[in-house]
C-alpha angles and dihedrals in degrees: 000000000000099000091305096297100106099026144323141241129234118213127191115154105297093002121104123162133172110209130207095021101162116246123223130184116221083234126055105279130012094236090061096062094083096050091046099048100030102036104022094244116177107258090218092063083078106081087208091077091088090064088076092066098242111145097199126052095218091054089051091048092051099045107032094071088052099049103081092121095047089048091054090050092050088055090053094047093050092047089053094045093241112153117234140162124260117287096263091056090047087054091052089054092043091053092048090053094048095252089131126023126199111219126219089248089060095255127120132234113205178123083083109194106213098046085046092053093050093048099049093044089055097040104035107013091242111146115219124199111194113223120209131179089359124142121235094254091054091049092047089051088064091069115109140142091298103028137080127170138223114204134185116244136156114271084236089082087089084078103040093166091064127078113259129213101199146041124216132004097117137059131226132181119243113207104161147020133199146104090052096303149056137265115221148159117238111202090205096033129126122222128298087026096045117075123019090357122169128206131167119255095248090057095047090048090065091062099031122108092203091244139093143110136279110218119204120189122230117263 
């Protein structure tokens, strides 16, 4: 909420919603998510890819699809008015602190919660509480005036009306709860389940891996 300057919350019993939390795609521009994930468009056909700070197109192609968690964190930082480097430089720092680990086979492990928590506490003053084996309602209950949450879901959540086959593997930003569900930003989502999306708890639970992180801004 940032003392009302960047948004506000509405509270009514079990409802709590941060408003005007900025949405970012993990690619350049939000309207490019659908062409990229549905039709295999080259992410670098979007001129907006350079806004991320990557100098080389191949680096951007490799990393953008893996930076859902860092994208969620960038939304939180901007909402709270906390200065930060462009995404490519954030990634460099994250790699240096073991938040992502490039494997010998060319794959990537991450976002790894506990190194992330240590890094963002030291670098930005953001306190992170790691959530394990916790249902979506309990994680959403952590939201308050100073707290947002990043939770692990299947990327299939972009099509919530379809059956899914997995839980986890992707991160979304929770910024509200109420009416029996949660409001969230999905960095690889497709409208209407992209920015300021709402889904009922029982639907989110199908995709939810029962883990994530609660992020609390510095005071």
